[in-house]
PASEBA-1860 file (N, C-alpha, C; in nm, 3 decimals):
! residues 220
1> MIFASKAD> -1.503/0.436/0.923/-1.490/0.349/0.807/-1.450/0.209/0.850 ~ -1.513/0.110/0.793/-1.480/-0.030/0.822/-1.372/-0.076/0.727 ~ -1.261/-0.125/0.783/-1.154/-0.177/0.701/-1.192/-0.317/0.654 ~ -1.170/-0.344/0.526/-1.201/-0.474/0.469/-1.073/-0.532/0.411 ~ -1.083/-0.599/0.297/-0.962/-0.648/0.232/-0.881/-0.529/0.182 ~ -0.757/-0.554/0.148/-0.669/-0.449/0.099/-0.730/-0.377/-0.021 ~ -0.783/-0.455/-0.115/-0.842/-0.398/-0.237/-0.965/-0.316/-0.205 ~ -1.054/-0.370/-0.122/-1.178/-0.299/-0.089/-1.150/-0.173/-0.009
9> TLANLKNL> -1.053/-0.179/0.081/-1.016/-0.060/0.160/-0.965/0.051/0.070 ~ -0.877/0.019/-0.024/-0.826/0.120/-0.117/-0.939/0.180/-0.200 ~ -1.030/0.095/-0.247/-1.143/0.145/-0.327/-1.228/0.241/-0.244 ~ -1.250/0.209/-0.117/-1.329/0.297/-0.031/-1.258/0.430/-0.005 ~ -1.128/0.423/0.017/-1.052/0.545/0.048/-1.045/0.639/-0.072 ~ -1.042/0.585/-0.192/-1.034/0.670/-0.311/-1.154/0.763/-0.324 ~ -1.264/0.728/-0.260/-1.386/0.809/-0.270/-1.392/0.923/-0.169 ~ -1.290/0.937/-0.084/-1.297/1.032/0.027/-1.230/1.166/-0.001
17> KLNFSFPK> -1.177/1.186/-0.121/-1.111/1.313/-0.157/-1.000/1.346/-0.057 ~ -0.907/1.253/-0.046/-0.797/1.266/0.049/-0.685/1.352/-0.010 ~ -0.591/1.391/0.078/-0.469/1.458/0.031/-0.372/1.360/-0.033 ~ -0.394/1.231/-0.011/-0.314/1.130/-0.080/-0.356/1.120/-0.227 ~ -0.260/1.085/-0.311/-0.290/1.044/-0.449/-0.295/0.892/-0.453 ~ -0.357/0.839/-0.557/-0.364/0.695/-0.576/-0.318/0.662/-0.717 ~ -0.230/0.563/-0.732/-0.192/0.522/-0.867/-0.312/0.461/-0.938 ~ -0.315/0.471/-1.069/-0.423/0.409/-1.145/-0.433/0.261/-1.106
25> TYIFSVNE> -0.557/0.216/-1.082/-0.579/0.084/-1.023/-0.689/0.008/-1.094 ~ -0.670/-0.121/-1.108/-0.772/-0.212/-1.159/-0.775/-0.333/-1.064 ~ -0.894/-0.368/-1.017/-0.909/-0.477/-0.920/-1.002/-0.583/-0.977 ~ -0.966/-0.708/-0.962/-1.052/-0.818/-1.005/-1.042/-0.932/-0.904 ~ -1.144/-1.016/-0.903/-1.148/-1.128/-0.810/-1.081/-1.251/-0.869 ~ -1.046/-1.343/-0.780/-0.991/-1.470/-0.826/-1.093/-1.542/-0.913 ~ -1.221/-1.530/-0.877/-1.325/-1.594/-0.958/-1.328/-1.537/-1.100 ~ -1.318/-1.405/-1.113/-1.314/-1.343/-1.246/-1.194/-1.394/-1.326
33> WHQNKKSV> -1.082/-1.410/-1.259/-0.963/-1.461/-1.325/-0.983/-1.602/-1.377 ~ -1.040/-1.687/-1.293/-1.062/-1.826/-1.334/-1.166/-1.835/-1.446 ~ -1.264/-1.747/-1.442/-1.372/-1.752/-1.540/-1.328/-1.703/-1.678 ~ -1.244/-1.600/-1.682/-1.209/-1.542/-1.813/-1.075/-1.469/-1.804 ~ -0.968/-1.543/-1.806/-0.834/-1.484/-1.798/-0.809/-1.387/-1.913 ~ -0.857/-1.424/-2.033/-0.831/-1.342/-2.151/-0.893/-1.203/-2.135 ~ -1.014/-1.197/-2.079/-1.080/-1.068/-2.059/-1.002/-0.981/-1.961 ~ -0.954/-1.041/-1.853/-0.875/-0.966/-1.755/-0.745/-0.916/-1.819
41> LNKINSEF> -0.678/-1.001/-1.892/-0.552/-0.962/-1.957/-0.574/-0.851/-2.059 ~ -0.682/-0.860/-2.135/-0.712/-0.755/-2.233/-0.743/-0.622/-2.165 ~ -0.811/-0.629/-2.050/-0.840/-0.508/-1.974/-0.711/-0.442/-1.927 ~ -0.620/-0.520/-1.875/-0.490/-0.468/-1.830/-0.414/-0.408/-1.947 ~ -0.416/-0.479/-2.059/-0.344/-0.433/-2.178/-0.398/-0.298/-2.227 ~ -0.528/-0.280/-2.221/-0.588/-0.157/-2.272/-0.579/-0.041/-2.174 ~ -0.580/-0.072/-2.044/-0.584/0.033/-1.943/-0.448/0.088/-1.904 ~ -0.344/0.007/-1.916/-0.211/0.047/-1.867/-0.111/0.053/-1.981
49> KTKIAIRS> -0.044/0.166/-1.990/0.053/0.188/-2.098/0.197/0.173/-2.050 ~ 0.217/0.182/-1.922/0.351/0.169/-1.865/0.351/0.054/-1.765 ~ 0.465/0.026/-1.704/0.479/-0.091/-1.618/0.384/-0.088/-1.499 ~ 0.350/-0.207/-1.453/0.250/-0.222/-1.347/0.306/-0.299/-1.228 ~ 0.239/-0.280/-1.115/0.261/-0.363/-0.996/0.140/-0.452/-0.978 ~ 0.163/-0.579/-0.947/0.055/-0.675/-0.925/0.062/-0.713/-0.777 ~ -0.043/-0.675/-0.701/-0.039/-0.686/-0.555/-0.148/-0.781/-0.505 ~ -0.118/-0.846/-0.395/-0.211/-0.941/-0.335/-0.323/-0.869/-0.261
57> SSYDEDLA> -0.437/-0.936/-0.250/-0.547/-0.889/-0.165/-0.632/-1.008/-0.126 ~ -0.583/-1.083/-0.028/-0.655/-1.198/0.024/-0.729/-1.158/0.151 ~ -0.847/-1.217/0.173/-0.928/-1.178/0.287/-0.867/-1.218/0.421 ~ -0.768/-1.305/0.422/-0.703/-1.338/0.549/-0.572/-1.262/0.568 ~ -0.551/-1.159/0.484/-0.426/-1.083/0.491/-0.426/-0.980/0.603 ~ -0.538/-0.912/0.620/-0.548/-0.809/0.723/-0.673/-0.835/0.805 ~ -0.654/-0.902/0.918/-0.765/-0.942/1.004/-0.787/-0.840/1.113 ~ -0.900/-0.851/1.182/-0.932/-0.755/1.288/-0.832/-0.758/1.402
65> TSSQAGKY> -0.773/-0.875/1.425/-0.683/-0.890/1.540/-0.536/-0.898/1.503 ~ -0.506/-0.901/1.375/-0.365/-0.911/1.335/-0.347/-0.869/1.191 ~ -0.229/-0.814/1.163/-0.192/-0.780/1.026/-0.101/-0.887/0.970 ~ -0.126/-0.923/0.844/-0.040/-1.020/0.777/0.037/-0.950/0.665 ~ 0.082/-0.828/0.692/0.151/-0.749/0.591/0.271/-0.826/0.535 ~ 0.278/-0.829/0.402/0.389/-0.896/0.337/0.378/-1.047/0.333 ~ 0.264/-1.100/0.375/0.246/-1.246/0.381/0.243/-1.307/0.242 ~ 0.181/-1.233/0.148/0.162/-1.288/0.015/0.244/-1.211/-0.089
73> LSKLNIDP> 0.255/-1.271/-0.204/0.345/-1.223/-0.308/0.292/-1.098/-0.378 ~ 0.383/-1.010/-0.415/0.355/-0.902/-0.509/0.462/-0.906/-0.617 ~ 0.425/-0.862/-0.736/0.519/-0.859/-0.849/0.523/-0.718/-0.904 ~ 0.643/-0.663/-0.918/0.660/-0.525/-0.961/0.726/-0.518/-1.099 ~ 0.709/-0.400/-1.161/0.775/-0.369/-1.288/0.741/-0.470/-1.398 ~ 0.613/-0.503/-1.409/0.567/-0.596/-1.512/0.518/-0.516/-1.632 ~ 0.561/-0.555/-1.751/0.518/-0.489/-1.875/0.377/-0.536/-1.909 ~ 0.276/-0.446/-1.910/0.138/-0.487/-1.935/0.113/-0.536/-2.077
81> KKQKNVKK> 0.203/-0.507/-2.167/0.186/-0.548/-2.306/0.234/-0.691/-2.330 ~ 0.309/-0.745/-2.235/0.358/-0.883/-2.248/0.265/-0.974/-2.169 ~ 0.159/-1.020/-2.237/0.052/-1.089/-2.167/0.096/-1.219/-2.103 ~ 0.190/-1.288/-2.162/0.240/-1.411/-2.100/0.303/-1.382/-1.964 ~ 0.380/-1.274/-1.958/0.444/-1.236/-1.832/0.342/-1.191/-1.728 ~ 0.241/-1.116/-1.774/0.135/-1.071/-1.684/0.058/-1.191/-1.630 ~ 0.022/-1.282/-1.719/-0.052/-1.402/-1.678/0.027/-1.483/-1.575 ~ 0.154/-1.501/-1.599/0.238/-1.576/-1.506/0.246/-1.507/-1.371
89> AISLVIGS> 0.264/-1.375/-1.372/0.277/-1.300/-1.247/0.147/-1.305/-1.166 ~ 0.033/-1.289/-1.233/-0.096/-1.297/-1.163/-0.115/-1.436/-1.103 ~ -0.082/-1.538/-1.178/-0.097/-1.676/-1.129/-0.009/-1.700/-1.007 ~ 0.110/-1.642/-1.007/0.200/-1.657/-0.892/0.144/-1.587/-0.769 ~ 0.089/-1.467/-0.787/0.030/-1.394/-0.675/-0.088/-1.472/-0.617 ~ -0.178/-1.516/-0.703/-0.294/-1.594/-0.655/-0.249/-1.725/-0.592 ~ -0.150/-1.789/-0.650/-0.099/-1.915/-0.597/-0.036/-1.902/-0.460 ~ 0.003/-1.778/-0.423/0.064/-1.757/-0.290/-0.040/-1.747/-0.179
97> YKSKHLQN> -0.169/-1.733/-0.214/-0.273/-1.720/-0.113/-0.294/-1.850/-0.039 ~ -0.300/-1.842/0.092/-0.333/-1.960/0.171/-0.481/-1.995/0.156 ~ -0.564/-1.892/0.164/-0.708/-1.911/0.143/-0.737/-1.920/-0.006 ~ -0.818/-2.014/-0.045/-0.853/-2.031/-0.187/-0.991/-1.975/-0.218 ~ -1.037/-1.882/-0.136/-1.169/-1.821/-0.155/-1.174/-1.750/-0.291 ~ -1.279/-1.771/-0.365/-1.289/-1.716/-0.500/-1.309/-1.564/-0.500 ~ -1.349/-1.507/-0.386/-1.364/-1.363/-0.379/-1.238/-1.292/-0.330 ~ -1.130/-1.366/-0.306/-1.001/-1.300/-0.292/-0.974/-1.220/-0.418
105> KVIIQKQI> -0.893/-1.117/-0.406/-0.875/-1.027/-0.519/-0.728/-1.005/-0.553 ~ -0.707/-0.943/-0.667/-0.575/-0.902/-0.713/-0.582/-0.754/-0.749 ~ -0.481/-0.680/-0.709/-0.475/-0.536/-0.737/-0.370/-0.511/-0.844 ~ -0.411/-0.447/-0.952/-0.317/-0.401/-1.054/-0.302/-0.250/-1.039 ~ -0.180/-0.203/-1.022/-0.155/-0.060/-1.007/-0.047/-0.015/-1.105 ~ -0.063/0.106/-1.153/0.044/0.166/-1.231/0.168/0.176/-1.144 ~ 0.280/0.128/-1.195/0.405/0.133/-1.119/0.452/0.278/-1.111 ~ 0.472/0.327/-0.990/0.516/0.465/-0.972/0.665/0.476/-1.004
113> TKVSMSGV> 0.698/0.573/-1.086/0.838/0.598/-1.123/0.882/0.732/-1.063 ~ 1.007/0.764/-1.083/1.064/0.888/-1.030/1.037/0.898/-0.880 ~ 1.076/0.794/-0.810/1.049/0.782/-0.667/1.152/0.863/-0.587 ~ 1.103/0.948/-0.498/1.190/1.020/-0.406/1.206/0.944/-0.275 ~ 1.097/0.884/-0.230/1.099/0.815/-0.101/0.983/0.717/-0.097 ~ 1.004/0.604/-0.033/0.896/0.507/-0.012/0.911/0.447/0.127 ~ 0.801/0.391/0.176/0.811/0.329/0.307/0.677/0.302/0.371 ~ 0.681/0.293/0.503/0.563/0.263/0.584/0.559/0.361/0.700
121> IFTHDLVN> 0.439/0.412/0.729/0.423/0.499/0.845/0.319/0.438/0.939 ~ 0.357/0.429/1.067/0.265/0.387/1.172/0.226/0.512/1.249 ~ 0.099/0.529/1.277/0.054/0.654/1.339/0.063/0.652/1.491 ~ 0.098/0.538/1.549/0.137/0.526/1.689/0.249/0.422/1.698 ~ 0.324/0.429/1.807/0.428/0.330/1.829/0.366/0.190/1.838 ~ 0.423/0.096/1.765/0.365/-0.038/1.757/0.375/-0.117/1.888 ~ 0.476/-0.088/1.967/0.500/-0.168/2.087/0.405/-0.131/2.198 ~ 0.393/0.000/2.226/0.316/0.041/2.344/0.206/0.143/2.314
129> GTPYYVIN> 0.189/0.179/2.187/0.080/0.269/2.150/0.103/0.414/2.186 ~ 0.226/0.452/2.218/0.252/0.591/2.252/0.236/0.680/2.129 ~ 0.206/0.810/2.149/0.165/0.899/2.040/0.280/0.953/1.955 ~ 0.334/0.866/1.874/0.441/0.902/1.783/0.410/0.849/1.643 ~ 0.437/0.931/1.542/0.442/0.881/1.406/0.578/0.814/1.387 ~ 0.576/0.689/1.342/0.700/0.615/1.319/0.708/0.586/1.170 ~ 0.808/0.644/1.104/0.821/0.632/0.959/0.946/0.550/0.928 ~ 0.928/0.435/0.867/1.038/0.356/0.813/1.045/0.385/0.664
137> YDDKSKKT> 1.161/0.431/0.617/1.163/0.480/0.479/1.297/0.453/0.409 ~ 1.290/0.462/0.278/1.407/0.449/0.189/1.402/0.567/0.094 ~ 1.503/0.654/0.096/1.508/0.767/0.004/1.631/0.763/-0.085 ~ 1.684/0.642/-0.106/1.805/0.626/-0.186/1.786/0.537/-0.308 ~ 1.718/0.425/-0.292/1.715/0.323/-0.398/1.624/0.358/-0.514 ~ 1.527/0.448/-0.493/1.425/0.484/-0.593/1.332/0.367/-0.623 ~ 1.323/0.272/-0.530/1.231/0.159/-0.543/1.115/0.179/-0.446 ~ 1.008/0.103/-0.466/0.888/0.121/-0.385/0.866/0.011/-0.283
145> DTVTSGIG> 0.952/-0.091/-0.280/0.922/-0.207/-0.195/1.034/-0.248/-0.101 ~ 1.139/-0.167/-0.089/1.252/-0.211/-0.008/1.217/-0.218/0.141 ~ 1.134/-0.125/0.189/1.098/-0.125/0.331/1.004/-0.241/0.361 ~ 0.903/-0.261/0.278/0.807/-0.369/0.304/0.870/-0.506/0.289 ~ 0.969/-0.517/0.201/1.036/-0.646/0.183/1.152/-0.665/0.280 ~ 1.204/-0.553/0.333/1.318/-0.560/0.423/1.448/-0.593/0.353 ~ 1.449/-0.576/0.221/1.567/-0.612/0.141/1.641/-0.485/0.100 ~ 1.771/-0.486/0.116/1.853/-0.376/0.069/1.907/-0.291/0.183
153> KNSNKKLI> 2.021/-0.231/0.160/2.089/-0.153/0.263/2.019/-0.021/0.294 ~ 1.927/0.020/0.204/1.859/0.149/0.225/1.721/0.135/0.286 ~ 1.690/0.016/0.337/1.553/-0.011/0.380/1.528/0.011/0.529 ~ 1.627/0.062/0.602/1.614/0.064/0.749/1.622/0.204/0.810 ~ 1.597/0.309/0.733/1.595/0.443/0.791/1.466/0.462/0.870 ~ 1.474/0.541/0.976/1.357/0.559/1.061/1.351/0.704/1.111 ~ 1.232/0.761/1.108/1.207/0.892/1.165/1.090/0.879/1.262 ~ 1.107/0.929/1.384/1.003/0.923/1.487/0.962/1.066/1.521
161> IYRHGVES> 0.832/1.094/1.510/0.781/1.230/1.528/0.672/1.229/1.635 ~ 0.688/1.310/1.735/0.585/1.323/1.839/0.459/1.379/1.774 ~ 0.345/1.315/1.800/0.221/1.354/1.732/0.183/1.500/1.758 ~ 0.222/1.553/1.873/0.187/1.691/1.907/0.302/1.788/1.878 ~ 0.401/1.741/1.803/0.514/1.827/1.770/0.546/1.832/1.623 ~ 0.448/1.801/1.538/0.475/1.794/1.393/0.506/1.931/1.333 ~ 0.464/2.038/1.402/0.491/2.172/1.349/0.641/2.203/1.344 ~ 0.721/2.125/1.414/0.866/2.148/1.415/0.937/2.085/1.295
169> LKSERFKK> 0.863/2.009/1.214/0.923/1.946/1.097/0.977/2.051/1.000 ~ 1.095/2.027/0.944/1.155/2.117/0.847/1.146/2.062/0.704 ~ 1.150/1.930/0.691/1.151/1.868/0.559/1.015/1.882/0.491 ~ 1.015/1.934/0.370/0.890/1.955/0.298/0.820/1.823/0.266 ~ 0.898/1.721/0.230/0.833/1.594/0.193/0.771/1.527/0.315 ~ 0.836/1.535/0.432/0.777/1.476/0.552/0.658/1.557/0.600 ~ 0.662/1.689/0.585/0.548/1.771/0.622/0.427/1.735/0.536 ~ 0.449/1.716/0.406/0.337/1.681/0.317/0.284/1.542/0.349
177> LICAVQDL> 0.374/1.450/0.383/0.332/1.315/0.421/0.245/1.319/0.546 ~ 0.292/1.387/0.650/0.216/1.393/0.775/0.082/1.465/0.753 ~ 0.081/1.568/0.670/-0.043/1.639/0.640/-0.145/1.545/0.576 ~ -0.099/1.462/0.483/-0.187/1.365/0.418/-0.237/1.261/0.517 ~ -0.149/1.217/0.606/-0.188/1.117/0.706/-0.291/1.176/0.802 ~ -0.269/1.298/0.849/-0.362/1.360/0.942/-0.499/1.382/0.878 ~ -0.500/1.417/0.751/-0.625/1.432/0.677/-0.700/1.299/0.671 ~ -0.627/1.191/0.646/-0.688/1.057/0.644/-0.743/1.020/0.781
185> EKKINNKY> -0.663/1.041/0.885/-0.707/1.010/1.021/-0.840/1.080/1.053 ~ -0.848/1.207/1.016/-0.968/1.285/1.046/-1.088/1.234/0.969 ~ -1.069/1.204/0.841/-1.183/1.167/0.757/-1.237/1.028/0.786 ~ -1.153/0.941/0.840/-1.205/0.808/0.874/-1.217/0.788/1.025 ~ -1.184/0.892/1.101/-1.196/0.889/1.248/-1.120/0.771/1.307 ~ -0.995/0.760/1.269/-0.910/0.650/1.320/-0.766/0.700/1.324 ~ -0.704/0.695/1.440/-0.566/0.742/1.457/-0.468/0.627/1.479 ~ -0.511/0.506/1.449/-0.424/0.390/1.467/-0.411/0.319/1.333
193> LDLEFVVD> -0.318/0.368/1.249/-0.309/0.325/1.111/-0.168/0.279/1.075 ~ -0.163/0.191/0.979/-0.041/0.136/0.921/-0.053/0.158/0.771 ~ 0.029/0.248/0.716/0.012/0.294/0.579/0.141/0.274/0.499 ~ 0.125/0.221/0.378/0.237/0.210/0.285/0.227/0.325/0.185 ~ 0.337/0.398/0.166/0.332/0.519/0.084/0.451/0.526/-0.012 ~ 0.434/0.611/-0.113/0.543/0.648/-0.202/0.535/0.798/-0.226 ~ 0.649/0.866/-0.224/0.658/1.007/-0.258/0.740/1.019/-0.385 ~ 0.684/1.085/-0.488/0.762/1.098/-0.611/0.845/1.227/-0.607
201> TKLRIYLL> 0.919/1.252/-0.714/1.012/1.365/-0.715/0.940/1.500/-0.722 ~ 0.809/1.498/-0.752/0.730/1.621/-0.749/0.654/1.636/-0.617 ~ 0.690/1.552/-0.520/0.632/1.551/-0.386/0.483/1.517/-0.386 ~ 0.440/1.438/-0.483/0.307/1.378/-0.475/0.316/1.260/-0.380 ~ 0.219/1.251/-0.290/0.218/1.147/-0.187/0.115/1.041/-0.227 ~ 0.162/0.922/-0.259/0.073/0.813/-0.302/0.050/0.716/-0.187 ~ -0.075/0.674/-0.172/-0.111/0.572/-0.075/-0.126/0.439/-0.148 ~ -0.045/0.341/-0.109/-0.049/0.210/-0.174/-0.133/0.109/-0.096
209> QARKISTI> -0.125/0.117/0.037/-0.200/0.023/0.122/-0.235/0.093/0.252 ~ -0.346/0.051/0.311/-0.387/0.104/0.441/-0.451/-0.006/0.523 ~ -0.413/-0.012/0.649/-0.472/-0.111/0.740/-0.472/-0.053/0.881 ~ -0.550/-0.111/0.968/-0.551/-0.070/1.107/-0.432/-0.128/1.182 ~ -0.382/-0.054/1.279/-0.294/-0.113/1.380/-0.386/-0.180/1.482 ~ -0.373/-0.309/1.496/-0.469/-0.380/1.580/-0.405/-0.461/1.693 ~ -0.274/-0.451/1.705/-0.206/-0.541/1.800/-0.139/-0.467/1.915 ~ -0.172/-0.338/1.934/-0.107/-0.263/2.041/-0.211/-0.217/2.142
217> KKNT> -0.164/-0.187/2.262/-0.249/-0.126/2.363/-0.258/0.022/2.335 ~ -0.380/0.072/2.324/-0.400/0.214/2.291/-0.398/0.296/2.420 ~ -0.288/0.370/2.436/-0.269/0.443/2.561/-0.313/0.588/2.554 ~ -0.354/0.635/2.435/-0.388/0.776/2.421/-0.535/0.796/2.399
END
């Protein structure tokens, strides 16, 4: 699978029948926004009944040679029925893009509630490419962005798992997470991934973002 922009990659992955779940999503381009803001806002209003996350998807965010994770703005816990607030949040996200390309996109996702754990998993060590799953996670705040933002006292937990020793895992939520990751690796034939995830209290594993690890030496 060819990785593209954040929005396009998520759209492609949703078609693969993965073990990951995906929050309800609506994607539109910057050009669509400029052409008809009212239509986009009405679509959001009709499609989403609970709070939403508004996420960036600029074409210079995840390049072949480098990841720009967290480079651009995201806005969480936005009420979709308050169109002025939605409009302001979308404008702020688009305004944070360095590239002004009209085919840059914005991702609207249903905000996941009842969060058990959130974080980022790297499928190899970032420094030297050794075969370890490295999971940075927060299982205390019940928020979805503390690890990616680096904000908060609960954002720095880490679990390192040898890729050939996952059968020794005891935690059900980590076993389900690794199972979903391995399924993804197999279906896209890529074992060098950087994934943002959320686990809810029913142990559903949601994939929020996916990109390649592109800056390490692959030793395996």
